[in-house]
SEKOL-217179 format. One record per atom (N, C-alpha, C): residue in one letter; atom name; z, x, y. Coordinates in steps of 0.001 Angstrom, whole numbers, plus 500000, padded with zeros to 6 digits. Each point is the difference from the previous one (the first is absolute). Layout:
+---------+-------+--------+--------+--------+
: residuo : atomo :      z :      x :      y :
+---------+-------+--------+--------+--------+
:       a :    CA :      Z :      X :      Y :
...
+---------+-------+--------+--------+--------+
% end
This chain:
+---------+-------+--------+--------+--------+
: residuo : atomo :      z :      x :      y :
+---------+-------+--------+--------+--------+
:       m :     N : 445631 : 091740 : 020893 :
:       m :    CA : 499986 : 499485 : 501365 :
:       m :     C : 500351 : 498523 : 500024 :
:       k :     N : 499705 : 499295 : 498901 :
:       k :    CA : 500210 : 498560 : 499987 :
:       k :     C : 501472 : 499641 : 500222 :
:       d :     N : 500934 : 500662 : 499317 :
:       d :    CA : 501415 : 499713 : 500193 :
:       d :     C : 500433 : 500284 : 501432 :
:       i :     N : 499464 : 501038 : 500564 :
:       i :    CA : 500345 : 500350 : 501376 :
:       i :     C : 499466 : 498958 : 500962 :
:       s :     N : 498762 : 499553 : 499805 :
:       s :    CA : 499419 : 499038 : 500934 :
:       s :     C : 500754 : 498680 : 499995 :
:       r :     N : 500697 : 499682 : 498934 :
:       r :    CA : 500792 : 498767 : 499945 :
:       r :     C : 501228 : 500064 : 500909 :
:       r :     N : 500366 : 501186 : 500427 :
:       r :    CA : 501129 : 500163 : 500918 :
:       r :     C : 499570 : 499877 : 501454 :
:       v :     N : 498704 : 499777 : 500208 :
:       v :    CA : 499447 : 499909 : 501343 :
:       v :     C : 499345 : 498640 : 500170 :
:       r :     N : 500271 : 499358 : 501118 :
:       r :    CA : 499391 : 498694 : 500260 :
:       r :     C : 499637 : 499906 : 501481 :
:       a :     N : 499220 : 498987 : 500311 :
:       a :    CA : 499624 : 499718 : 501389 :
:       a :     C : 500332 : 498546 : 500285 :
:       e :     N : 500549 : 499770 : 501183 :
:       e :    CA : 500393 : 498657 : 500408 :
:       e :     C : 499663 : 499785 : 501464 :
:       l :     N : 499807 : 498759 : 500352 :
:       l :    CA : 499841 : 499600 : 501389 :
:       l :     C : 501399 : 499752 : 500544 :
:       g :     N : 500339 : 500603 : 501133 :
:       g :    CA : 501347 : 499774 : 500506 :
:       g :     C : 500315 : 500771 : 501261 :
:       d :     N : 501262 : 499894 : 500378 :
:       d :    CA : 500572 : 500680 : 501163 :
:       d :     C : 500901 : 501106 : 499466 :
:       i :     N : 499608 : 501237 : 500176 :
:       i :    CA : 500723 : 501134 : 499428 :
:       i :     C : 501442 : 500072 : 500492 :
:       t :     N : 500280 : 499467 : 501176 :
:       t :    CA : 501366 : 500052 : 500533 :
:       t :     C : 500957 : 499100 : 499230 :
:       e :     N : 499463 : 499106 : 499173 :
:       e :    CA : 500832 : 499061 : 499232 :
:       e :     C : 500298 : 500482 : 498584 :
:       y :     N : 499500 : 501162 : 499624 :
:       y :    CA : 500156 : 500458 : 498622 :
:       y :     C : 501354 : 500656 : 499762 :
:       s :     N : 500650 : 499578 : 498910 :
:       s :    CA : 501270 : 500582 : 499556 :
:       s :     C : 499692 : 501072 : 498965 :
:       v :     N : 499680 : 501177 : 500477 :
:       v :    CA : 499668 : 501147 : 499164 :
:       v :     C : 500820 : 501185 : 500488 :
:       d :     N : 499978 : 501073 : 499233 :
:       d :    CA : 500723 : 501189 : 500452 :
:       d :     C : 499416 : 500541 : 501300 :
:       a :     N : 498660 : 499986 : 500112 :
:       a :    CA : 499371 : 500497 : 501227 :
:       a :     C : 498712 : 499244 : 500286 :
:       i :     N : 499777 : 499767 : 501276 :
:       i :    CA : 498689 : 499548 : 500443 :
:       i :     C : 499359 : 501173 : 500731 :
:       v :     N : 498689 : 500044 : 499942 :
:       v :    CA : 499260 : 501051 : 500688 :
:       v :     C : 499484 : 499436 : 501313 :
:       n :     N : 500154 : 500787 : 501036 :
:       n :    CA : 499541 : 499638 : 501331 :
:       n :     C : 498753 : 500794 : 500342 :
:       a :     N : 498952 : 499313 : 500385 :
:       a :    CA : 498793 : 500656 : 500512 :
:       a :     C : 500270 : 500310 : 501470 :
:       a :     N : 500562 : 501161 : 500242 :
:       a :    CA : 500495 : 500393 : 501315 :
:       a :     C : 498959 : 500777 : 500802 :
:       n :     N : 500338 : 500239 : 501262 :
:       n :    CA : 499188 : 500920 : 500797 :
:       n :     C : 500724 : 501344 : 500062 :
:       r :     N : 499345 : 501013 : 500533 :
:       r :    CA : 500547 : 501360 : 499957 :
:       r :     C : 501296 : 500173 : 500780 :
:       t :     N : 500253 : 499168 : 500990 :
:       t :    CA : 501249 : 500139 : 500760 :
:       t :     C : 501198 : 499449 : 499241 :
:       l :     N : 499758 : 499098 : 499054 :
:       l :    CA : 501033 : 499281 : 499257 :
:       l :     C : 500871 : 499132 : 500911 :
:       l :     N : 499502 : 499667 : 501161 :
:       l :    CA : 500805 : 499223 : 500948 :
:       l :     C : 499574 : 498546 : 500098 :
:       g :     N : 499219 : 499541 : 499065 :
:       g :    CA : 499619 : 498590 : 499988 :
:       g :     C : 498590 : 499795 : 500504 :
:       g :     N : 499437 : 498877 : 499622 :
:       g :    CA : 498638 : 499673 : 500393 :
:       g :     C : 499713 : 498560 : 499663 :
:       g :     N : 498759 : 499719 : 499639 :
:       g :    CA : 499595 : 498644 : 499660 :
:       g :     C : 499878 : 499834 : 498502 :
:       g :     N : 499416 : 498919 : 499575 :
:       g :    CA : 499742 : 499742 : 498587 :
:       g :     C : 501243 : 500066 : 499143 :
:       v :     N : 499886 : 500638 : 498839 :
:       v :    CA : 501102 : 500143 : 499060 :
:       v :     C : 501167 : 500719 : 500672 :
:       d :     N : 499697 : 501042 : 500745 :
:       d :    CA : 501028 : 500794 : 500678 :
:       d :     C : 500834 : 499124 : 500938 :
:       g :     N : 499346 : 499212 : 500819 :
:       g :    CA : 500706 : 499119 : 500929 :
:       g :     C : 500827 : 498948 : 499273 :
:       a :     N : 499442 : 499428 : 498929 :
:       a :    CA : 500723 : 498987 : 499230 :
:       a :     C : 501256 : 500591 : 499360 :
:       i :     N : 499885 : 501206 : 499473 :
:       i :    CA : 501158 : 500655 : 499383 :
:       i :     C : 501060 : 500304 : 501048 :
:       h :     N : 499575 : 500485 : 501154 :
:       h :    CA : 500971 : 500275 : 501078 :
:       h :     C : 500737 : 498733 : 500421 :
:       r :     N : 499274 : 498926 : 500189 :
:       r :    CA : 500639 : 498744 : 500417 :
:       r :     C : 500988 : 499508 : 498953 :
:       a :     N : 499621 : 500066 : 498741 :
:       a :    CA : 500868 : 499505 : 498934 :
:       a :     C : 501205 : 500907 : 499762 :
:       a :     N : 499831 : 501302 : 500170 :
:       a :    CA : 501075 : 500959 : 499719 :
:       a :     C : 501036 : 500063 : 501117 :
:       g :     N : 499569 : 499725 : 501226 :
:       g :    CA : 500925 : 500074 : 501124 :
:       g :     C : 500038 : 501380 : 500642 :
:       p :     N : 500802 : 500149 : 501051 :
:       p :    CA : 499997 : 501226 : 500804 :
:       p :     C : 500477 : 501250 : 499267 :
:       g :     N : 500765 : 499852 : 498943 :
:       g :    CA : 500478 : 501171 : 499271 :
:       g :     C : 498861 : 500820 : 499420 :
:       l :     N : 498934 : 499344 : 499595 :
:       l :    CA : 498853 : 500711 : 499436 :
:       l :     C : 499354 : 500888 : 501055 :
:       r :     N : 499794 : 499458 : 501181 :
:       r :    CA : 499388 : 500795 : 501075 :
:       r :     C : 500882 : 501188 : 500354 :
:       q :     N : 501291 : 499792 : 500040 :
:       q :    CA : 500919 : 501095 : 500318 :
:       q :     C : 499930 : 501097 : 498946 :
:       e :     N : 499995 : 499610 : 498738 :
:       e :    CA : 499933 : 500997 : 498931 :
:       e :     C : 498666 : 500732 : 500005 :
:       r :     N : 498919 : 499254 : 500195 :
:       r :    CA : 498670 : 500623 : 499998 :
:       r :     C : 499824 : 500955 : 501165 :
:       a :     N : 500634 : 499728 : 501126 :
:       a :    CA : 499875 : 500875 : 501167 :
:       a :     C : 500485 : 501412 : 499686 :
:       g :     N : 500926 : 500128 : 499065 :
:       g :    CA : 500520 : 501309 : 499633 :
:       g :     C : 499161 : 500755 : 498994 :
:       l :     N : 498928 : 499405 : 499518 :
:       l :    CA : 499182 : 500645 : 498975 :
:       l :     C : 498926 : 500930 : 500560 :
:       g :     N : 499719 : 499914 : 501284 :
:       g :    CA : 499026 : 500911 : 500599 :
:       g :     C : 498557 : 499699 : 499664 :
:       g :     N : 499678 : 498764 : 499709 :
:       g :    CA : 498617 : 499633 : 499701 :
:       g :     C : 499618 : 500345 : 498572 :
:       c :     N : 498717 : 499778 : 499704 :
:       c :    CA : 499502 : 500209 : 498638 :
:       c :     C : 498498 : 500246 : 500083 :
:       a :     N : 499536 : 500997 : 499292 :
:       a :    CA : 498573 : 500324 : 499999 :
:       a :     C : 499229 : 499030 : 499099 :
:       t :     N : 498730 : 499851 : 500270 :
:       t :    CA : 499132 : 499174 : 499167 :
:       t :     C : 500010 : 500536 : 498565 :
:       g :     N : 500173 : 499080 : 499050 :
:       g :    CA : 500036 : 500381 : 498594 :
:       g :     C : 501385 : 500336 : 499485 :
:       e :     N : 500995 : 500020 : 500876 :
:       e :    CA : 501363 : 500312 : 499593 :
:       e :     C : 500850 : 498742 : 500024 :
:       a :     N : 501255 : 500126 : 499578 :
:       a :    CA : 500907 : 498854 : 499965 :
:       a :     C : 501430 : 500465 : 500239 :
:       k :     N : 500801 : 499113 : 500583 :
:       k :    CA : 501422 : 500242 : 500231 :
:       k :     C : 500757 : 498720 : 499689 :
:       v :     N : 501274 : 500124 : 499682 :
:       v :    CA : 500786 : 498850 : 499566 :
:       v :     C : 501163 : 499735 : 500951 :
:       t :     N : 500298 : 498707 : 500174 :
:       t :    CA : 501168 : 499560 : 500763 :
:       t :     C : 500701 : 498910 : 499212 :
:       g :     N : 501131 : 499579 : 500504 :
:       g :    CA : 500669 : 498844 : 499431 :
:       g :     C : 499218 : 498738 : 500308 :
:       g :     N : 500355 : 498930 : 499322 :
:       g :    CA : 499314 : 498725 : 500189 :
:       g :     C : 500551 : 499161 : 501133 :
:       h :     N : 501204 : 500329 : 500455 :
:       h :    CA : 500647 : 499281 : 501112 :
:       h :     C : 500042 : 498502 : 499718 :
:       g :     N : 499374 : 499163 : 500809 :
:       g :    CA : 500077 : 498553 : 499820 :
:       g :     C : 499049 : 499424 : 498972 :
:       l :     N : 499280 : 500838 : 499297 :
:       l :    CA : 499051 : 499539 : 498978 :
:       l :     C : 500703 : 499747 : 498673 :
:       k :     N : 499342 : 499287 : 499104 :
:       k :    CA : 500517 : 499802 : 498643 :
:       k :     C : 499877 : 501283 : 499177 :
:       a :     N : 499055 : 500853 : 500361 :
:       a :    CA : 499805 : 501282 : 499325 :
:       a :     C : 501075 : 500992 : 500447 :
:       r :     N : 500438 : 500851 : 499074 :
:       r :    CA : 501012 : 501015 : 500335 :
:       r :     C : 499432 : 501111 : 500878 :
:       y :     N : 498708 : 500307 : 499788 :
:       y :    CA : 499353 : 501089 : 500726 :
:       y :     C : 498651 : 499558 : 500542 :
:       v :     N : 499546 : 500750 : 501009 :
:       v :    CA : 498635 : 499886 : 500485 :
:       v :     C : 499397 : 501398 : 499908 :
:       i :     N : 498866 : 500091 : 499322 :
:       i :    CA : 499255 : 501259 : 499942 :
:       i :     C : 498858 : 499860 : 500995 :
:       h :     N : 499999 : 500841 : 501008 :
:       h :    CA : 499003 : 499948 : 501070 :
:       h :     C : 498899 : 501011 : 499694 :
:       t :     N : 498767 : 499521 : 499977 :
:       t :    CA : 498877 : 500897 : 499771 :
:       t :     C : 498933 : 499737 : 501057 :
:       v :     N : 499295 : 501052 : 500357 :
:       v :    CA : 498970 : 499902 : 501031 :
:       v :     C : 498643 : 500175 : 499345 :
:       g :     N : 499269 : 498910 : 499935 :
:       g :    CA : 498668 : 500040 : 499411 :
:       g :     C : 498962 : 500492 : 500992 :
:       p :     N : 498835 : 500343 : 499490 :
:       p :    CA : 498925 : 500475 : 500869 :
:       p :     C : 499292 : 498851 : 500722 :
:       v :     N : 499515 : 500301 : 501178 :
:       v :    CA : 499114 : 499083 : 500716 :
:       v :     C : 498610 : 500205 : 499405 :
:       w :     N : 499331 : 498915 : 499656 :
:       w :    CA : 498679 : 500077 : 499396 :
:       w :     C : 498988 : 500543 : 500995 :
:       a :     N : 499280 : 501052 : 499601 :
:       a :    CA : 498958 : 500608 : 500828 :
:       a :     C : 498716 : 500118 : 499195 :
:       g :     N : 499759 : 499018 : 499132 :
:       g :    CA : 498791 : 500014 : 499202 :
:       g :     C : 500115 : 500783 : 498708 :
:       g :     N : 501168 : 500518 : 499702 :
:       g :    CA : 500209 : 500751 : 498768 :
:       g :     C : 499670 : 501468 : 500096 :
:       t :     N : 499722 : 500483 : 501203 :
:       t :    CA : 499577 : 501386 : 500176 :
:       t :     C : 501113 : 500925 : 500477 :
:       k :     N : 501182 : 499474 : 500205 :
:       k :    CA : 501116 : 500791 : 500539 :
:       k :     C : 501130 : 500152 : 498978 :
:       g :     N : 499661 : 499955 : 498720 :
:       g :    CA : 501004 : 500175 : 498953 :
:       g :     C : 500875 : 498785 : 499766 :
:       e :     N : 499524 : 498833 : 500410 :
:       e :    CA : 500813 : 498794 : 499885 :
:       e :     C : 500451 : 499688 : 498573 :
:       p :     N : 499125 : 500084 : 498981 :
:       p :    CA : 500471 : 499676 : 498650 :
:       p :     C : 501160 : 500892 : 499538 :
:       e :     N : 499926 : 501294 : 500244 :
:       e :    CA : 501083 : 500890 : 499580 :
:       e :     C : 501268 : 499742 : 500803 :
:       l :     N : 499862 : 499738 : 501289 :
:       l :    CA : 501187 : 499693 : 500813 :
:       l :     C : 500663 : 498704 : 499541 :
:       l :     N : 499189 : 499002 : 499670 :
:       l :    CA : 500553 : 498743 : 499520 :
:       l :     C : 500689 : 500196 : 498651 :
:       a :     N : 499376 : 500722 : 499098 :
:       a :    CA : 500624 : 500295 : 498708 :
:       a :     C : 501316 : 500741 : 500198 :
:       s :     N : 500034 : 500913 : 500944 :
:       s :    CA : 501220 : 500735 : 500286 :
:       s :     C : 501130 : 499069 : 500443 :
:       c :     N : 499671 : 498966 : 500777 :
:       c :    CA : 501008 : 499017 : 500408 :
:       c :     C : 500674 : 499388 : 498778 :
:       y :     N : 499187 : 499530 : 499075 :
:       y :    CA : 500539 : 499348 : 498808 :
:       y :     C : 500747 : 500991 : 499110 :
:       r :     N : 499473 : 501225 : 499839 :
:       r :    CA : 500695 : 501019 : 499194 :
:       r :     C : 501362 : 500330 : 500591 :
:       e :     N : 500032 : 500180 : 501313 :
:       e :    CA : 501261 : 500344 : 500663 :
:       e :     C : 501024 : 498871 : 499870 :
:       c :     N : 499562 : 498770 : 500132 :
:       c :    CA : 500914 : 498864 : 499838 :
:       c :     C : 500534 : 499938 : 498575 :
:       m :     N : 499139 : 500235 : 499030 :
:       m :    CA : 500428 : 499985 : 498603 :
:       m :     C : 500951 : 501168 : 499712 :
:       r :     N : 499764 : 501143 : 500633 :
:       r :    CA : 500902 : 501154 : 499837 :
:       r :     C : 501378 : 499659 : 500553 :
:       i :     N : 500034 : 499399 : 501191 :
:       i :    CA : 501279 : 499617 : 500600 :
:       i :     C : 500716 : 498989 : 499109 :
:       a :     N : 499259 : 499035 : 499473 :
:       a :    CA : 500605 : 499007 : 499105 :
:       a :     C : 500633 : 500686 : 498790 :
:       k :     N : 499287 : 500944 : 499406 :
:       k :    CA : 500530 : 500723 : 498842 :
:       k :     C : 501217 : 500820 : 500397 :
:       d :     N : 499902 : 500740 : 501103 :
:       d :    CA : 501099 : 500865 : 500446 :
:       d :     C : 501266 : 499217 : 500322 :
:       h :     N : 499839 : 498756 : 500451 :
:       h :    CA : 501151 : 499162 : 500347 :
:       h :     C : 500432 : 499076 : 498851 :
:       g :     N : 499353 : 500127 : 498849 :
:       g :    CA : 500354 : 499189 : 498847 :
:       g :     C : 499735 : 498510 : 500188 :
:       l :     N : 498971 : 499675 : 500782 :
:       l :    CA : 499706 : 498599 : 500291 :
:       l :     C : 499301 : 499350 : 498806 :
:       k :     N : 500359 : 498772 : 499727 :
:       k :    CA : 499439 : 499256 : 498866 :
:       k :     C : 498854 : 499081 : 500403 :
:       s :     N : 499967 : 499571 : 501277 :
:       s :    CA : 498962 : 499050 : 500435 :
:       s :     C : 499552 : 500330 : 501420 :
:       v :     N : 498674 : 499961 : 500182 :
:       v :    CA : 499399 : 500331 : 501294 :
:       v :     C : 498906 : 498985 : 500309 :
:       a :     N : 499959 : 499568 : 501262 :
:       a :    CA : 498946 : 499099 : 500478 :
:       a :     C : 499162 : 500736 : 501044 :
:       f :     N : 498689 : 500013 : 499785 :
:       f :    CA : 499051 : 500656 : 500903 :
:       f :     C : 499172 : 498961 : 500747 :
:       p :     N : 499703 : 500258 : 501277 :
:       p :    CA : 498935 : 499246 : 500658 :
:       p :     C : 498676 : 500702 : 499666 :
:       s :     N : 498921 : 499475 : 500493 :
:       s :    CA : 498709 : 500667 : 499856 :
:       s :     C : 499876 : 500961 : 501197 :
:       v :     N : 500423 : 501232 : 499784 :
:       v :    CA : 500088 : 501002 : 501074 :
:       v :     C : 498623 : 500269 : 500607 :
:       s :     N : 499957 : 500009 : 501307 :
:       s :    CA : 498830 : 500353 : 500827 :
:       s :     C : 498911 : 498939 : 500087 :
:       t :     N : 500151 : 498866 : 499317 :
:       t :    CA : 498915 : 499013 : 499998 :
:       t :     C : 500099 : 498973 : 501128 :
:       g :     N : 501028 : 500093 : 500812 :
:       g :    CA : 500130 : 499102 : 501149 :
:       g :     C : 499326 : 500605 : 501216 :
:       v :     N : 500782 : 500267 : 501018 :
:       v :    CA : 499456 : 500522 : 501262 :
:       v :     C : 499373 : 501381 : 499837 :
:       y :     N : 500336 : 500726 : 498927 :
:       y :    CA : 499403 : 501319 : 499788 :
:       y :     C : 498598 : 499913 : 499407 :
:       g :     N : 499574 : 498799 : 499600 :
:       g :    CA : 498609 : 499738 : 499674 :
:       g :     C : 499475 : 500500 : 498669 :
:       y :     N : 500847 : 500457 : 499111 :
:       y :    CA : 499528 : 500482 : 498703 :
:       y :     C : 499511 : 498795 : 499203 :
:       p :     N : 498771 : 499987 : 499517 :
:       p :    CA : 499505 : 498851 : 499236 :
:       p :     C : 500824 : 499767 : 498730 :
:       v :     N : 500441 : 498774 : 499810 :
:       v :    CA : 500847 : 499665 : 498856 :
:       v :     C : 499328 : 500367 : 498684 :
:       e :     N : 498698 : 499757 : 499886 :
:       e :    CA : 499317 : 500279 : 498735 :
:       e :     C : 499958 : 501493 : 499668 :
:       l :     N : 500208 : 500854 : 501003 :
:       l :    CA : 500081 : 501445 : 499762 :
:       l :     C : 501446 : 500466 : 499891 :
:       a :     N : 500903 : 499357 : 500723 :
:       a :    CA : 501411 : 500399 : 499992 :
:       a :     C : 500724 : 499557 : 498731 :
:       a :     N : 499697 : 498824 : 499496 :
:       a :    CA : 500718 : 499479 : 498829 :
:       a :     C : 499871 : 500908 : 498774 :
:       p :     N : 498801 : 500510 : 499669 :
:       p :    CA : 499923 : 500904 : 498844 :
:       p :     C : 500829 : 501277 : 500185 :
:       v :     N : 500019 : 500524 : 501218 :
:       v :    CA : 500817 : 501188 : 500270 :
:       v :     C : 501468 : 499669 : 499747 :
:       a :     N : 500453 : 498862 : 500525 :
:       a :    CA : 501400 : 499597 : 499857 :
:       a :     C : 500359 : 499788 : 498531 :
:       v :     N : 499241 : 499189 : 499318 :
:       v :    CA : 500309 : 499658 : 498610 :
:       v :     C : 499931 : 501233 : 499107 :
:       n :     N : 498947 : 500788 : 500111 :
:       n :    CA : 499860 : 501197 : 499156 :
:       n :     C : 501126 : 500993 : 500246 :
:       t :     N : 500364 : 500204 : 501255 :
:       t :    CA : 501050 : 500962 : 500325 :
:       t :     C : 501349 : 499539 : 499467 :
:       v :     N : 500310 : 498727 : 500161 :
:       v :    CA : 501271 : 499468 : 499490 :
:       v :     C : 500032 : 500071 : 498473 :
:       l :     N : 498934 : 499591 : 499347 :
:       l :    CA : 499972 : 500058 : 498537 :
:       l :     C : 500094 : 501433 : 499487 :
:       d :     N : 499342 : 500933 : 500669 :
:       d :    CA : 500102 : 501409 : 499610 :
:       d :     C : 501435 : 500504 : 500147 :
:       a :     N : 500657 : 499632 : 501094 :
:       a :    CA : 501389 : 500424 : 500215 :
:       a :     C : 500917 : 499414 : 498932 :
:       l :     N : 499778 : 498747 : 499643 :
:       l :    CA : 500809 : 499378 : 498951 :
:       l :     C : 499779 : 500686 : 498656 :
:       a :     N : 498757 : 500340 : 499713 :
:       a :    CA : 499694 : 500678 : 498740 :
:       a :     C : 500650 : 501378 : 499944 :
:       k :     N : 500055 : 500673 : 501121 :
:       k :    CA : 500547 : 501354 : 500061 :
:       k :     C : 501525 : 499994 : 500011 :
:       d :     N : 500595 : 499154 : 500849 :
:       d :    CA : 501436 : 500060 : 500243 :
:       d :     C : 500794 : 498856 : 499389 :
:       g :     N : 499340 : 498902 : 499663 :
:       g :    CA : 500687 : 498881 : 499392 :
:       g :     C : 500852 : 499145 : 500911 :
:       a :     N : 500089 : 500329 : 501250 :
:       a :    CA : 500847 : 499248 : 500938 :
:       a :     C : 499170 : 499624 : 501217 :
:       p :     N : 500295 : 498911 : 500601 :
:       p :    CA : 501022 : 498990 : 499725 :
:       p :     C : 499587 : 499060 : 498867 :
:       d :     N : 500886 : 499070 : 499659 :
:       d :    CA : 499719 : 499052 : 498912 :
:       d :     C : 499008 : 498928 : 500406 :
:       s :     N : 499984 : 499651 : 501288 :
:       s :    CA : 499173 : 498885 : 500481 :
:       s :     C : 499402 : 500331 : 501369 :
:       v :     N : 498707 : 499732 : 500139 :
:       v :    CA : 499297 : 500171 : 501274 :
:       v :     C : 499236 : 498724 : 500292 :
:       v :     N : 500121 : 499510 : 501209 :
:       v :    CA : 499237 : 498828 : 500420 :
:       v :     C : 499228 : 500348 : 501264 :
:       f :     N : 498716 : 499666 : 500006 :
:       f :    CA : 499189 : 500090 : 501210 :
:       f :     C : 500106 : 498636 : 500669 :
:       v :     N : 500627 : 499955 : 501149 :
:       v :    CA : 500195 : 498750 : 500731 :
:       v :     C : 498858 : 499877 : 500995 :
:       c :     N : 499125 : 499056 : 499747 :
:       c :    CA : 498786 : 499839 : 500800 :
:       c :     C : 500187 : 498897 : 501036 :
:       f :     N : 499502 : 500254 : 501182 :
:       f :    CA : 500170 : 499094 : 501130 :
:       f :     C : 499014 : 498839 : 499981 :
:       d :     N : 498829 : 500209 : 499377 :
:       d :    CA : 498970 : 498953 : 500015 :
:       d :     C : 499323 : 499907 : 498639 :
:       p :     N : 499362 : 498855 : 499721 :
:       p :    CA : 499373 : 499793 : 498685 :
:       p :     C : 498908 : 501014 : 499646 :
:       g :     N : 499236 : 500471 : 500971 :
:       g :    CA : 498947 : 500975 : 499708 :
:       g :     C : 500567 : 501324 : 499511 :
:       t :     N : 501070 : 500444 : 500625 :
:       t :    CA : 500658 : 501239 : 499571 :
:       t :     C : 500604 : 499814 : 498613 :
:       l :     N : 500645 : 498869 : 499797 :
:       l :    CA : 500584 : 499701 : 498694 :
:       l :     C : 498929 : 500027 : 498908 :
:       a :     N : 498856 : 499402 : 500263 :
:       a :    CA : 498919 : 499959 : 499010 :
:       a :     C : 499543 : 501410 : 499627 :
:       a :     N : 499907 : 500903 : 500984 :
:       a :    CA : 499572 : 501377 : 499727 :
:       a :     C : 500993 : 500707 : 499076 :
:       y :     N : 501294 : 499845 : 500269 :
:       y :    CA : 501018 : 500644 : 499169 :
:       y :     C : 500071 : 499372 : 498612 :
:       r :     N : 499954 : 498696 : 499931 :
:       r :    CA : 500082 : 499331 : 498689 :
:       r :     C : 498798 : 500336 : 499123 :
:       r :     N : 498830 : 500103 : 500603 :
:       r :    CA : 498792 : 500350 : 499245 :
:       r :     C : 500199 : 501359 : 499317 :
:       l :     N : 500519 : 500962 : 500728 :
:       l :    CA : 500225 : 501337 : 499430 :
:       l :     C : 501073 : 499982 : 498917 :
:       l :     N : 501087 : 499301 : 500261 :
:       l :    CA : 501076 : 499935 : 499009 :
:       l :     C : 499550 : 499269 : 498743 :
:       d :     N : 499171 : 498971 : 500157 :
:       d :    CA : 499455 : 499294 : 498841 :
:       d :     C : 499113 : 500922 : 499167 :
:       e :     N : 499248 : 500885 : 500672 :
:       e :    CA : 499157 : 500955 : 499275 :
:       e :     C : 500850 : 500936 : 499152 :
:       y :     N : 501119 : 500477 : 500557 :
:       y :    CA : 500884 : 500865 : 499224 :
:       y :     C : 500615 : 499260 : 498827 :
:       d :     N : 500394 : 498746 : 500232 :
:       d :    CA : 500591 : 499197 : 498916 :
:       d :     C : 499005 : 499770 : 498872 :
:       a :     N : 498712 : 499916 : 500336 :
:       a :    CA : 498972 : 499738 : 498992 :
:       a :     C : 499676 : 501234 : 499162 :
:       m :     N : 500386 : 501197 : 500484 :
:       m :    CA : 499734 : 501219 : 499233 :
:       m :     C : 500853 : 500024 : 498746 :
:       e :     N : 499443 : 500564 : 498958 :
:       e :    CA : 500745 : 500075 : 498737 :
:       e :     C : 500787 : 501268 : 499891 :
+---------+-------+--------+--------+--------+
% end
């Protein structure tokens, strides 16, 4: 696991500025735009993204769909719909894990070498970062161990508290022998 965890990092930043094969969008089920990460990606990508997404017919919670990057530095945008936090009693951990698995599957299927993830569901959807980060990190590391792709994954965190949660987990993996 140690070699795999070295391919994963966490950074403080603006996901719309990343030059990677794909950035992941924490979208809503309509795929027609919203606030937070979704709104920032729409603004940065331009109207072509909204036009392309309109043809996708929405997306269920826990699933993911891919579009071009349009005006972004990334070639693709993988849109995933995370769960709204309801206290953990509505299958939120499995739905969140499914988001990350589906994004990693799309990355592998498209031969992508680098992917940038936001912290899915931890904004307006209210998923506590300290519970969401382990799901995200474990799911991504498991996918890398199983499939070997992509070569590089970065969790792009919007604030220092989120960054600290992700870095703490990644440091734990790095410390394992």
